[in-house]
DSSP file (Angstrom, degrees, kcal/mol; ACC not computed):
  #  RESIDUE AA STRUCTURE BP1 BP2  ACC     N-H-->O    O-->H-N    N-H-->O    O-->H-N    TCO  KAPPA ALPHA  PHI   PSI    X-CA   Y-CA   Z-CA
    1    1 A M     >        0   0    0      0, 0.0     4,-1.9     0, 0.0     5,-0.2   0.000 360.0 360.0 360.0 -36.5  -45.6    9.9  -14.6
    2    2 A R  H  >  +     0   0    0      1,-0.2     4,-2.5     2,-0.2     5,-0.2   0.891 360.0  54.1 -62.0 -38.3  -45.6    7.5  -11.7
    3    3 A H  H  > S+     0   0    0      1,-0.2     4,-2.8     2,-0.2    -1,-0.2   0.883 105.5  53.8 -63.7 -36.7  -43.6    5.0  -13.8
    4    4 A F  H  > S+     0   0    0      2,-0.2     4,-2.6     1,-0.2    -1,-0.2   0.942 110.7  44.8 -64.1 -46.9  -41.0    7.7  -14.4
    5    5 A Y  H  X S+     0   0    0     -4,-1.9     4,-2.6     2,-0.2    -2,-0.2   0.888 113.9  50.3 -63.7 -38.9  -40.6    8.3  -10.6
    6    6 A F  H  X S+     0   0    0     -4,-2.5     4,-2.3     2,-0.2    -2,-0.2   0.935 112.5  46.6 -62.4 -46.0  -40.5    4.6   -9.9
    7    7 A L  H  X S+     0   0    0     -4,-2.8     4,-2.6     2,-0.2    -2,-0.2   0.906 112.5  50.8 -63.4 -42.3  -37.8    4.1  -12.6
    8    8 A L  H  X S+     0   0    0     -4,-2.6     4,-2.1     1,-0.2    -2,-0.2   0.920 112.4  45.7 -63.1 -45.2  -35.8    7.0  -11.3
    9    9 A S  H  X S+     0   0    0     -4,-2.6     4,-1.9     2,-0.2    -1,-0.2   0.862 112.0  52.4 -69.0 -33.3  -35.9    5.7   -7.7
   10   10 A L  H  X S+     0   0    0     -4,-2.3     4,-2.4     2,-0.2    -2,-0.2   0.916 109.7  48.7 -63.5 -45.1  -35.0    2.2   -8.9
   11   11 A L  H  X S+     0   0    0     -4,-2.6     4,-2.4     1,-0.2    -2,-0.2   0.893 110.7  49.6 -63.6 -39.4  -32.0    3.5  -10.8
   12   12 A S  H  X S+     0   0    0     -4,-2.1     4,-1.9     2,-0.2    -1,-0.2   0.878 110.8  51.3 -69.0 -35.6  -30.8    5.6   -7.8
   13   13 A L  H  X S+     0   0    0     -4,-1.9     4,-1.7     2,-0.2    -2,-0.2   0.917 110.9  47.2 -64.2 -44.8  -31.2    2.5   -5.6
   14   14 A V  H  X S+     0   0    0     -4,-2.4     4,-1.2     1,-0.2    -2,-0.2   0.888 110.5  53.6 -64.9 -40.8  -29.1    0.3   -8.0
   15   15 A G  H  < S+     0   0    0     -4,-2.4     3,-0.3     1,-0.2     4,-0.3   0.883 107.9  49.6 -61.1 -39.3  -26.5    3.1   -8.2
   16   16 A C  H >< S+     0   0    0     -4,-1.9     3,-1.1     1,-0.2    -1,-0.2   0.860 106.2  56.8 -67.8 -35.2  -26.1    3.1   -4.4
   17   17 A A  H 3< S+     0   0    0     -4,-1.7    -1,-0.2     1,-0.2    -2,-0.2   0.779 109.0  46.5 -66.6 -26.4  -25.8   -0.6   -4.3
   18   18 A H  T 3< S+     0   0    0     -4,-1.2     2,-0.3    -3,-0.3    -1,-0.2   0.375  79.3 122.1 -98.9   4.0  -22.8   -0.5   -6.7
   19   19 A T    <   -     0   0    0     -3,-1.1     2,-0.5    -4,-0.3    -3,-0.0  -0.512  50.7-154.2 -68.1 128.5  -21.0    2.4   -5.0
   20   20 A Q        -     0   0    0     -2,-0.3     2,-0.1     4,-0.0    -2,-0.1  -0.911   0.4-146.0-112.5 129.5  -17.6    1.0   -4.1
   21   21 A T     >  -     0   0    0     -2,-0.5     4,-2.6     1,-0.1     5,-0.2  -0.412  29.6-107.6 -85.4 166.9  -15.5    2.4   -1.2
   22   22 A A  H  > S+     0   0    0      1,-0.2     4,-1.8     2,-0.2    39,-0.2   0.887 121.6  54.9 -60.5 -38.5  -11.8    2.7   -1.2
   23   23 A T  H  4 S+     0   0    0      1,-0.2     4,-0.2     2,-0.2    -1,-0.2   0.926 110.9  44.1 -61.9 -43.9  -11.6   -0.1    1.3
   24   24 A D  H >4 S+     0   0    0      1,-0.2     3,-1.3     2,-0.2     4,-0.3   0.925 111.0  54.5 -66.2 -43.7  -13.7   -2.4   -1.0
   25   25 A R  H 3< S+     0   0    0     -4,-2.6     3,-0.3     1,-0.3    -1,-0.2   0.828 118.4  34.0 -60.2 -34.3  -11.6   -1.4   -4.1
   26   26 A Y  T >X S+     0   0    0     -4,-1.8     4,-3.0    -5,-0.2     3,-1.4   0.228  83.6 110.8-108.3  14.0   -8.3   -2.3   -2.4
   27   27 A D  H <>  +     0   0    0     -3,-1.3     4,-1.8     1,-0.3     5,-0.2   0.816  64.3  71.9 -59.2 -32.1   -9.6   -5.3   -0.4
   28   28 A A  H 34 S+     0   0    0     -4,-0.3    -1,-0.3    -3,-0.3    -2,-0.1   0.809 119.2  16.5 -57.9 -29.3   -7.6   -7.8   -2.5
   29   29 A I  H X4 S+     0   0    0     -3,-1.4     3,-1.6     2,-0.1     4,-0.3   0.724 118.6  64.6-111.0 -33.1   -4.4   -6.5   -0.9
   30   30 A S  H >< S+     0   0    0     -4,-3.0     3,-1.4     1,-0.3    -3,-0.2   0.753  88.1  71.5 -66.1 -23.0   -5.5   -4.6    2.2
   31   31 A R  T 3< S+     0   0    0     -4,-1.8    -1,-0.3     1,-0.3    -3,-0.1   0.742  95.0  55.0 -64.6 -21.2   -6.9   -7.8    3.8
   32   32 A Y  T <  S+     0   0    0     -3,-1.6     2,-1.5    -5,-0.2    -1,-0.3   0.603  83.5  94.6 -85.3 -11.9   -3.3   -8.9    4.3
   33   33 A L    <   +     0   0    0     -3,-1.4    -1,-0.1    -4,-0.3    38,-0.0  -0.640  56.8 150.7 -82.5  90.6   -2.4   -5.7    6.2
   34   34 A T     >  -     0   0    0     -2,-1.5     4,-1.9     1,-0.1     3,-0.3  -0.802  61.9-112.8-117.9 159.2   -2.9   -6.8    9.7
   35   35 A P  H  > S+     0   0    0      0, 0.0     4,-3.2     0, 0.0    14,-0.3   0.871 118.8  59.7 -57.0 -34.3   -1.3   -5.8   13.0
   36   36 A R  H  > S+     0   0    0      2,-0.2     4,-1.6     1,-0.2    -3,-0.1   0.905 103.4  50.4 -61.6 -39.7    0.3   -9.3   13.1
   37   37 A L  H  4 S+     0   0    0     -3,-0.3     4,-0.4     2,-0.2     3,-0.2   0.944 113.9  44.0 -62.7 -46.8    2.0   -8.6    9.8
   38   38 A I  H >< S+     0   0    0     -4,-1.9     3,-1.9     1,-0.2    -2,-0.2   0.926 110.3  56.0 -63.1 -45.4    3.4   -5.3   11.1
   39   39 A D  H >< S+     0   0    0     -4,-3.2     3,-1.3     1,-0.3    -1,-0.2   0.801  96.9  63.6 -60.1 -30.3    4.3   -6.8   14.4
   40   40 A R  T 3< S+     0   0    0     -4,-1.6    -1,-0.3     1,-0.3    -2,-0.2   0.671 107.8  44.1 -66.8 -14.3    6.5   -9.5   12.7
   41   41 A H  T <  S+     0   0    0     -3,-1.9   101,-2.8    -4,-0.4    -1,-0.3   0.029  81.0 137.1-121.9  26.3    8.7   -6.6   11.4
   42   42 A L  B <   -A  141   0A   0     -3,-1.3     2,-0.3    99,-0.2    99,-0.3  -0.458  29.3-174.2 -71.3 144.7    9.1   -4.5   14.6
   43   43 A V    >   +     0   0    0     97,-2.3     3,-0.7     1,-0.1    -2,-0.1  -0.862  55.7  37.2-132.3 168.6   12.5   -3.1   15.4
   44   44 A N  T 3  S-     0   0    0     -2,-0.3    -1,-0.1     1,-0.2    97,-0.0   0.850 124.2 -67.4  57.6  40.9   14.0   -1.2   18.3
   45   45 A A  T 3  S+     0   0    0      1,-0.2    -1,-0.2    -3,-0.1     2,-0.1   0.859  81.7 178.3  51.6  42.7   12.0   -3.0   21.0
   46   46 A S    <   -     0   0    0     -3,-0.7    -1,-0.2    94,-0.2    -4,-0.1  -0.410  30.1-111.5 -75.1 149.5    8.8   -1.5   19.8
   47   47 A A        -     0   0    0      1,-0.1    -1,-0.1    -2,-0.1    93,-0.0  -0.483  45.7 -88.4 -74.6 152.0    5.4   -2.3   21.4
   48   48 A P        -     0   0    0      0, 0.0    -1,-0.1     0, 0.0   -12,-0.1  -0.067  37.9-109.1 -57.4 162.0    2.9   -4.3   19.3
   49   49 A S        +     0   0    0    -14,-0.3   -10,-0.2     1,-0.2   -11,-0.1  -0.809  37.1 176.5 -96.6  96.1    0.4   -2.6   16.9
   50   50 A P        +     0   0    0      0, 0.0     2,-0.4     0, 0.0    -1,-0.2   0.790  58.7  45.0 -76.0 -24.3   -3.0   -3.0   18.5
   51   51 A N        -     0   0    0    -16,-0.1     2,-0.5   -17,-0.1    15,-0.1  -0.901  54.4-159.4-128.0 149.8   -5.1   -1.0   16.1
   52   52 A R        -     0   0    0     -2,-0.4     2,-0.6    13,-0.2    13,-0.2  -0.991  16.2-165.9-119.9 120.4   -5.5   -0.5   12.3
   53   53 A N  E     -B   64   0B   0     11,-2.8    11,-2.8    -2,-0.5     2,-0.3  -0.940   5.7-164.5-114.5 118.9   -7.2    2.7   11.3
   54   54 A D  E     +B   63   0B   0     -2,-0.6     2,-0.3     9,-0.2     9,-0.2  -0.724  14.4 162.5 -99.8 145.7   -8.4    3.0    7.8
   55   55 A R  E     -B   62   0B   0      7,-1.8     7,-3.1    -2,-0.3     2,-0.4  -0.974  33.0-122.2-154.0 154.9   -9.4    6.2    5.9
   56   56 A A  E     +B   61   0B   0     -2,-0.3     2,-0.4     5,-0.2     5,-0.2  -0.839  28.8 176.3 -99.1 135.8  -10.0    7.1    2.3
   57   57 A E  E >   -B   60   0B   0      3,-2.3     3,-2.1    -2,-0.4    -2,-0.0  -0.953  68.9 -21.1-140.6 119.0   -7.9   10.0    0.8
   58   58 A D  T 3  S-     0   0    0     -2,-0.4     3,-0.1     1,-0.3    -1,-0.0   0.845 126.5 -50.6  53.5  38.7   -8.1   11.1   -2.8
   59   59 A G  T 3  S+     0   0    0      1,-0.3    -1,-0.3    15,-0.1     2,-0.3   0.527 119.4 109.0  79.2   4.2   -9.5    7.7   -3.9
   60   60 A R  E <  S-B   57   0B   0     -3,-2.1    -3,-2.3    14,-0.1     2,-0.5  -0.736  70.2-120.8-108.4 159.0   -6.7    5.8   -2.1
   61   61 A L  E     -BC  56  73B   0     12,-2.3    12,-3.0    -2,-0.3     2,-0.5  -0.905  24.5-165.0-101.0 126.2   -6.9    3.7    1.1
   62   62 A V  E     -BC  55  72B   0     -7,-3.1    -7,-1.8    -2,-0.5     2,-0.5  -0.957   3.3-169.7-113.9 123.9   -4.7    5.0    3.9
   63   63 A V  E     -BC  54  71B   0      8,-3.4     8,-3.2    -2,-0.5     2,-0.5  -0.964   1.9-165.3-119.4 123.6   -4.0    2.5    6.8
   64   64 A D  E     -BC  53  70B   0    -11,-2.8   -11,-2.8    -2,-0.5     2,-0.9  -0.929   9.5-156.9-111.1 128.8   -2.3    3.8   10.0
   65   65 A F  E >>  - C   0  69B   0      4,-2.5     3,-3.3    -2,-0.5     4,-0.6  -0.694  60.5 -77.9-105.6  77.1   -1.0    1.3   12.5
   66   66 A D  T 34 S-     0   0    0     -2,-0.9     4,-0.1     1,-0.3    -1,-0.1   0.768  95.8 -45.9  38.1  51.0   -0.9    3.4   15.7
   67   67 A G  T 34 S+     0   0    0      2,-0.2    -1,-0.3     1,-0.1    73,-0.2   0.430 121.3  98.7  81.1  -3.3    2.1    5.3   14.9
   68   68 A H  T <4 S-     0   0    0     -3,-3.3    67,-2.5     1,-0.3    72,-0.4   0.923  96.3 -23.3 -80.9 -48.8    4.3    2.4   13.7
   69   69 A C  E  <  -CD  65 134B   0     -4,-0.6    -4,-2.5    65,-0.3     2,-0.4  -0.986  51.9-134.0-159.1 161.2    3.8    2.9   10.0
   70   70 A L  E     -CD  64 133B   0     63,-2.6    63,-2.5    -2,-0.3     2,-0.5  -0.983  19.6-164.3-121.3 126.6    1.5    4.4    7.5
   71   71 A V  E     -CD  63 132B   0     -8,-3.2    -8,-3.4    -2,-0.4     2,-0.5  -0.954   1.9-167.8-118.2 127.4    0.5    2.4    4.4
   72   72 A T  E     -CD  62 131B   0     59,-2.8    59,-2.5    -2,-0.5     2,-0.5  -0.959   3.2-164.9-115.3 131.1   -1.1    4.0    1.4
   73   73 A I  E     +CD  61 130B   0    -12,-3.0   -12,-2.3    -2,-0.5     2,-0.3  -0.962  16.4 162.2-118.5 126.3   -2.7    1.8   -1.4
   74   74 A G  E     - D   0 129B   0     55,-2.8    55,-2.6    -2,-0.5     3,-0.1  -0.819  45.3 -77.9-131.1 173.1   -3.6    3.2   -4.8
   75   75 A S  E >  S- D   0 128B   0     -2,-0.3     3,-1.8    53,-0.2     4,-0.3  -0.324  72.3 -67.9 -68.2 159.3   -4.3    1.9   -8.2
   76   76 A G  T 3  S+     0   0    0     51,-2.2    -1,-0.2     1,-0.3    53,-0.1  -0.152 120.1  10.1 -53.1 138.5   -1.3    0.7  -10.2
   77   77 A S  T 3  S+     0   0    0      3,-0.3    -1,-0.3    51,-0.1     4,-0.1   0.603  97.5 106.8  66.1  16.6    1.0    3.4  -11.4
   78   78 A S  S <  S+     0   0    0     -3,-1.8     3,-0.1     2,-0.2    -2,-0.1   0.734  93.6  20.5 -91.7 -23.8   -0.6    6.0   -9.2
   79   79 A L  S    S+     0   0    0     -4,-0.3     2,-0.3     1,-0.2    -3,-0.1   0.658 138.5  24.8-112.5 -27.8    2.2    6.2   -6.7
   80   80 A L  S    S-     0   0    0     41,-0.1    -3,-0.3    28,-0.0    -1,-0.2  -0.839  74.0-165.2-142.9  99.3    5.2    4.8   -8.7
   81   81 A T     >  -     0   0    0     -2,-0.3     4,-2.3    -3,-0.1     5,-0.2  -0.426  32.0-116.4 -83.3 161.3    5.0    5.0  -12.5
   82   82 A E  H  > S+     0   0    0      1,-0.2     4,-2.5     2,-0.2     5,-0.2   0.875 117.0  53.4 -61.8 -38.9    7.2    3.1  -14.8
   83   83 A A  H  > S+     0   0    0      2,-0.2     4,-2.4     1,-0.2    -1,-0.2   0.911 109.5  47.5 -64.6 -43.9    8.7    6.3  -16.1
   84   84 A D  H  > S+     0   0    0      2,-0.2     4,-2.4     1,-0.2    -2,-0.2   0.916 112.4  50.2 -62.3 -42.2    9.6    7.5  -12.5
   85   85 A Y  H  X S+     0   0    0     -4,-2.3     4,-2.2     2,-0.2    -2,-0.2   0.923 111.7  46.6 -62.3 -46.9   11.1    4.1  -11.8
   86   86 A K  H  X S+     0   0    0     -4,-2.5     4,-0.8     1,-0.2    -1,-0.2   0.886 111.9  51.9 -64.5 -38.9   13.2    4.1  -14.9
   87   87 A S  H >< S+     0   0    0     -4,-2.4     3,-0.7     1,-0.2     4,-0.3   0.922 110.3  47.9 -62.5 -44.5   14.4    7.6  -14.2
   88   88 A A  H >< S+     0   0    0     -4,-2.4     3,-1.4     1,-0.2     6,-0.3   0.875 107.4  56.8 -63.3 -38.7   15.4    6.8  -10.6
   89   89 A R  H 3< S+     0   0    0     -4,-2.2    -1,-0.2     1,-0.3    -2,-0.2   0.707 102.0  57.1 -66.6 -19.1   17.3    3.7  -11.8
   90   90 A G  T << S+     0   0    0     -4,-0.8    -1,-0.3    -3,-0.7    -2,-0.2   0.488  88.5 102.0 -92.5  -1.3   19.4    5.8  -14.1
   91   91 A G  S <> S-     0   0    0     -3,-1.4     4,-1.4    -4,-0.3    -3,-0.0  -0.219  84.4-106.9 -80.3 170.5   20.7    8.1  -11.4
   92   92 A F  H  > S+     0   0    0      1,-0.2     4,-1.5     2,-0.2     3,-0.2   0.897 117.9  52.7 -62.5 -44.0   24.1    8.1   -9.6
   93   93 A F  H  > S+     0   0    0      1,-0.2     4,-3.4     2,-0.2     5,-0.4   0.853 104.6  57.7 -64.1 -33.4   22.7    6.7   -6.4
   94   94 A A  H  > S+     0   0    0     -6,-0.3     4,-2.0     1,-0.2    -1,-0.2   0.900 105.7  49.0 -62.9 -40.0   21.1    3.8   -8.2
   95   95 A S  H  < S+     0   0    0     -4,-1.4    -1,-0.2    -3,-0.2    -2,-0.2   0.823 118.9  39.6 -71.8 -28.8   24.5    2.8   -9.7
   96   96 A V  H  < S+     0   0    0     -4,-1.5    -2,-0.2     2,-0.1    -1,-0.2   0.904 126.2  31.3 -83.0 -44.7   26.1    2.9   -6.3
   97   97 A L  H >< S+     0   0    0     -4,-3.4     3,-2.3     1,-0.2    -3,-0.2   0.692  79.5 168.0 -92.4 -21.3   23.4    1.5   -4.1
   98   98 A G  G >X S+     0   0    0     -4,-2.0     3,-1.9    -5,-0.4     4,-1.5  -0.159  73.2  10.4  48.9-121.0   21.7   -1.0   -6.5
   99   99 A E  G 34 S+     0   0    0      1,-0.3    -1,-0.3     2,-0.2    -2,-0.1   0.693 119.8  72.0 -65.5 -19.1   19.3   -3.3   -4.8
  100  100 A G  G <4 S+     0   0    0     -3,-2.3    -1,-0.3     1,-0.2    -2,-0.2   0.794 111.3  30.4 -62.0 -27.2   19.6   -1.3   -1.6
  101  101 A L  T <4 S+     0   0    0     -3,-1.9    10,-2.5     1,-0.2    -2,-0.2   0.649 130.3  38.2-102.5 -23.4   17.5    1.4   -3.4
  102  102 A F  S  < S-     0   0    0     -4,-1.5    -1,-0.2     8,-0.2     8,-0.2  -0.674  77.8-169.2-131.3  76.6   15.5   -1.0   -5.6
  103  103 A P        -     0   0    0      0, 0.0     2,-1.7     0, 0.0     6,-0.2  -0.267  36.1-103.8 -65.9 155.4   14.6   -4.1   -3.6
  104  104 A K        +     0   0    0      4,-0.1     2,-0.4    -5,-0.0     3,-0.1  -0.607  70.0 137.8 -83.5  86.3   13.1   -7.1   -5.5
  105  105 A I        -     0   0    0     -2,-1.7    17,-0.4    46,-0.0     3,-0.1  -0.996  64.7 -40.5-133.7 126.9    9.5   -6.6   -4.5
  106  106 A G  S    S-     0   0    0     -2,-0.4    17,-0.2     1,-0.2     3,-0.1  -0.162 109.2 -34.4  58.8-148.9    6.6   -7.0   -6.8
  107  107 A R  S    S-     0   0    0     15,-2.4     2,-0.3     1,-0.3    -1,-0.2   0.904 130.6  -9.1 -73.4 -43.5    6.8   -5.6  -10.4
  108  108 A R  E     -E  122   0B   0     14,-0.9    14,-2.5    -3,-0.1     2,-0.3  -0.987  65.6-173.6-154.8 147.0    9.0   -2.6   -9.3
  109  109 A A  E     -E  121   0B   0     -2,-0.3     2,-0.3    12,-0.2    12,-0.2  -0.994   1.8-176.6-146.6 152.0   10.1   -1.2   -6.0
  110  110 A Y  E     -E  120   0B   0     10,-2.7    10,-2.8    -2,-0.3     2,-0.7  -0.992  21.5-139.5-150.4 136.4   12.0    1.9   -4.9
  111  111 A I  E     -E  119   0B   0    -10,-2.5     2,-0.6    -2,-0.3     8,-0.2  -0.897  22.9-154.3 -99.6 113.9   13.1    3.2   -1.5
  112  112 A A  E     +E  118   0B   0      6,-3.2     6,-1.7    -2,-0.7     4,-0.0  -0.770  67.9   9.6 -91.4 123.6   12.6    6.9   -1.4
  113  113 A G  S  >>S-     0   0    0     -2,-0.6     4,-2.7     4,-0.2     5,-0.5   0.831  71.3-134.0  76.1 104.5   14.9    8.8    1.0
  114  114 A I  T  45S+     0   0    0      1,-0.2    -1,-0.1     2,-0.2    -2,-0.1   0.878 106.3  40.1 -59.9 -39.8   17.7    6.6    2.3
  115  115 A E  T  45S+     0   0    0      1,-0.2    -1,-0.2     2,-0.0    -2,-0.1   0.806 117.5  48.2 -81.2 -28.1   17.2    7.9    5.9
  116  116 A Q  T  45S-     0   0    0      2,-0.1    -2,-0.2    -4,-0.0    -1,-0.2   0.777  87.9-152.5 -83.1 -26.3   13.4    7.8    5.7
  117  117 A N  T  <5 +     0   0    0     -4,-2.7     2,-0.6     1,-0.2    -4,-0.2   0.905  25.2 171.9  54.4  44.6   13.1    4.3    4.2
  118  118 A I  E   < -E  112   0B   0     -6,-1.7    -6,-3.2    -5,-0.5     2,-0.5  -0.790  19.6-151.4 -83.7 118.8    9.8    5.0    2.5
  119  119 A V  E     -EF 111 132B   0     13,-2.4    13,-2.9    -2,-0.6     2,-0.4  -0.806  14.9-175.0 -98.7 130.2    9.1    2.0    0.3
  120  120 A L  E     +EF 110 131B   0    -10,-2.8   -10,-2.7    -2,-0.5     2,-0.3  -0.984  14.9 163.6-116.3 131.8    7.1    2.3   -2.9
  121  121 A F  E     -EF 109 130B   0      9,-2.5     9,-3.1    -2,-0.4     2,-0.4  -0.997  31.3-139.7-148.4 155.7    6.2   -0.8   -4.8
  122  122 A T  E     -EF 108 129B   0    -14,-2.5   -15,-2.4   -17,-0.4   -14,-0.9  -0.923  36.3-110.0-108.9 134.2    3.8   -2.0   -7.5
  123  123 A T    >   -     0   0    0      5,-2.5     3,-1.9    -2,-0.4    28,-0.0  -0.199  32.6-105.7 -61.1 158.1    2.3   -5.4   -7.2
  124  124 A T  T 3  S+     0   0    0      1,-0.3    -1,-0.1    27,-0.1    -2,-0.0   0.834 122.7  48.9 -55.0 -37.3    3.5   -8.1   -9.5
  125  125 A D  T 3  S-     0   0    0      1,-0.0    -1,-0.3     3,-0.0    -2,-0.1   0.507 110.0-123.4 -84.0  -3.9    0.2   -7.9  -11.5
  126  126 A G  S <  S+     0   0    0     -3,-1.9    -2,-0.1     2,-0.2   -50,-0.1   0.523  78.8 118.3  76.4   7.4    0.4   -4.1  -11.7
  127  127 A R  S    S+     0   0    0    -52,-0.1   -51,-2.2     1,-0.1     2,-0.3   0.851  71.5  30.9 -74.9 -34.6   -3.0   -3.7  -10.1
  128  128 A F  E     -D   75   0B   0    -53,-0.3    -5,-2.5   -52,-0.1     2,-0.4  -0.930  57.4-153.8-129.0 148.8   -1.9   -1.8   -7.0
  129  129 A D  E     -DF  74 122B   0    -55,-2.6   -55,-2.8    -2,-0.3     2,-0.4  -0.960  20.5-164.7-111.8 139.3    0.8    0.7   -5.9
  130  130 A I  E     -DF  73 121B   0     -9,-3.1    -9,-2.5    -2,-0.4     2,-0.5  -0.980  11.0-166.1-129.0 138.5    1.7    0.7   -2.2
  131  131 A R  E     -DF  72 120B   0    -59,-2.5   -59,-2.8    -2,-0.4     2,-0.5  -0.991   8.1-173.6-122.2 124.0    3.6    3.2   -0.1
  132  132 A I  E     +DF  71 119B   0    -13,-2.9   -13,-2.4    -2,-0.5   -61,-0.2  -0.973   6.6 176.3-120.8 121.1    4.9    2.2    3.3
  133  133 A E  E     -D   70   0B   0    -63,-2.5   -63,-2.6    -2,-0.5   -15,-0.1  -0.974  26.6-121.3-126.6 139.9    6.5    4.8    5.5
  134  134 A P  E     -D   69   0B   0      0, 0.0     2,-0.4     0, 0.0   -65,-0.3  -0.357  20.5-150.7 -73.3 155.6    7.7    4.4    9.1
  135  135 A R      > +     0   0    0    -67,-2.5     5,-0.8   -68,-0.1     6,-0.1  -0.954  54.5  28.2-123.4 145.6    6.3    6.5   11.9
  136  136 A G  T   5S-     0   0    0     -2,-0.4     4,-0.1     3,-0.1   -69,-0.0   0.064  85.5 -69.6  92.2 157.9    8.3    7.5   15.0
  137  137 A T  T   5S+     0   0    0      2,-0.1     2,-0.2     1,-0.1    -1,-0.1  -0.997 118.0  31.0-132.5 126.6   11.9    8.0   15.8
  138  138 A P  T   5S-     0   0    0      0, 0.0    -3,-0.1     0, 0.0    -1,-0.1   0.660 115.1 -98.7 -68.4 166.8   13.8    5.8   15.9
  139  139 A E  T   5 -     0   0    0     -2,-0.2    -3,-0.1     1,-0.1    -2,-0.1  -0.223  32.4-163.9 -55.8 139.5   11.9    3.8   13.3
  140  140 A T      < +     0   0    0     -5,-0.8   -97,-2.3   -72,-0.4     2,-0.4   0.587  67.6  46.2-102.0 -13.4    9.7    1.1   14.8
  141  141 A V  B    S-A   42   0A   0    -73,-0.3     2,-1.4   -99,-0.3   -99,-0.2  -0.988  73.6-128.7-135.4 139.6    9.1   -1.0   11.7
  142  142 A D     >  -     0   0    0   -101,-2.8     4,-1.8    -2,-0.4     3,-0.3  -0.729  30.5-173.4 -82.1  92.4   11.3   -2.5    9.0
  143  143 A V  H  > S+     0   0    0     -2,-1.4     4,-2.4     1,-0.2    -1,-0.2   0.788  77.9  57.9 -66.8 -29.3    9.2   -1.2    6.1
  144  144 A V  H  > S+     0   0    0      2,-0.2     4,-2.3     1,-0.2    -1,-0.2   0.917 108.3  46.8 -66.1 -41.7   11.2   -3.0    3.4
  145  145 A S  H  > S+     0   0    0     -3,-0.3     4,-2.4     2,-0.2     5,-0.2   0.883 111.5  51.7 -65.3 -38.9   10.4   -6.4    5.2
  146  146 A V  H  X S+     0   0    0     -4,-1.8     4,-2.9     2,-0.2     5,-0.2   0.932 110.5  48.6 -62.7 -44.4    6.8   -5.5    5.5
  147  147 A A  H  X S+     0   0    0     -4,-2.4     4,-2.5     1,-0.2    -2,-0.2   0.913 111.6  49.7 -62.9 -43.3    6.6   -4.6    1.8
  148  148 A G  H  X S+     0   0    0     -4,-2.3     4,-2.2     2,-0.2    -1,-0.2   0.910 114.2  43.3 -61.6 -44.2    8.3   -7.9    0.8
  149  149 A E  H  X S+     0   0    0     -4,-2.4     4,-2.8     2,-0.2     5,-0.2   0.907 113.2  52.0 -69.2 -41.8    6.0  -10.0    3.0
  150  150 A L  H  X S+     0   0    0     -4,-2.9     4,-2.6    -5,-0.2    -2,-0.2   0.920 111.1  48.2 -59.6 -44.3    2.8   -8.1    1.8
  151  151 A S  H  X S+     0   0    0     -4,-2.5     4,-2.4    -5,-0.2    -1,-0.2   0.918 112.7  48.2 -62.8 -44.3    3.9   -8.6   -1.8
  152  152 A D  H  X>S+     0   0    0     -4,-2.2     5,-2.6     2,-0.2     6,-1.0   0.903 112.0  49.6 -63.8 -41.5    4.5  -12.4   -1.2
  153  153 A L  H ><5S+     0   0    0     -4,-2.8     3,-0.9     4,-0.2    -2,-0.2   0.936 112.3  47.5 -63.3 -45.8    1.1  -12.7    0.6
  154  154 A Y  H 3<5S+     0   0    0     -4,-2.6    -2,-0.2     1,-0.3    -1,-0.2   0.898 112.7  48.3 -63.1 -40.3   -0.7  -11.0   -2.2
  155  155 A D  H 3<5S-     0   0    0     -4,-2.4    -1,-0.3    -5,-0.2    -2,-0.2   0.542 115.5-116.8 -77.1  -6.0    1.0  -13.1   -4.8
  156  156 A G  T <<5S+     0   0    0     -3,-0.9    -3,-0.2    -4,-0.6    -2,-0.1   0.680  83.1 118.9  80.0  18.4    0.2  -16.2   -2.8
  157  157 A R  S   <S+     0   0    0     -5,-2.6     2,-0.3    -6,-0.2    -4,-0.2   0.548  71.7  44.3 -90.7  -9.4    3.8  -17.1   -2.2
  158  158 A A  S    S-     0   0    0     -6,-1.0    -2,-0.1    -9,-0.1    -9,-0.0  -0.930  83.3-115.8-133.1 157.9    3.5  -16.9    1.6
  159  159 A K              0   0    0     -2,-0.3    -6,-0.1     1,-0.1    -7,-0.0  -0.744 360.0 360.0 -91.8 140.0    0.9  -18.1    4.2
  160  160 A P              0   0    0      0, 0.0    -1,-0.1     0, 0.0    -7,-0.0   0.503 360.0 360.0 -66.2 360.0   -1.0  -15.4    6.1
């Protein structure tokens, strides 16, 4: 009986060691999300972003840069599926706005809400979906530029 309890405690210990947090799961891309990255894309004479606040929500990593922008990272196709992307590309606004609505970022990218400028994109390898939305009025960050640079950093095309 002692061996059973020992084995059970050993298994629970091993299980705890392999528990992965949202931050760990998305570290391959979230490590590039720094205040310096956000600050390079400030607009409207905004003050720098001193803090990065991370939290997990529904298995995703949510990163808030002190009211400048909110970045959500999920697994590939969790925020922007291929079907949603194709459907959006077939609409009237897509034919009129073209790359203005579908910037060349990662595998696929879409700007949701022309006035809101919420950028959704999937990394080139399809591993992550990212949503970047501005905070504040007027907008304090060029979220399309942030998305482009984040994608380039992740793909190794830019220096951090």
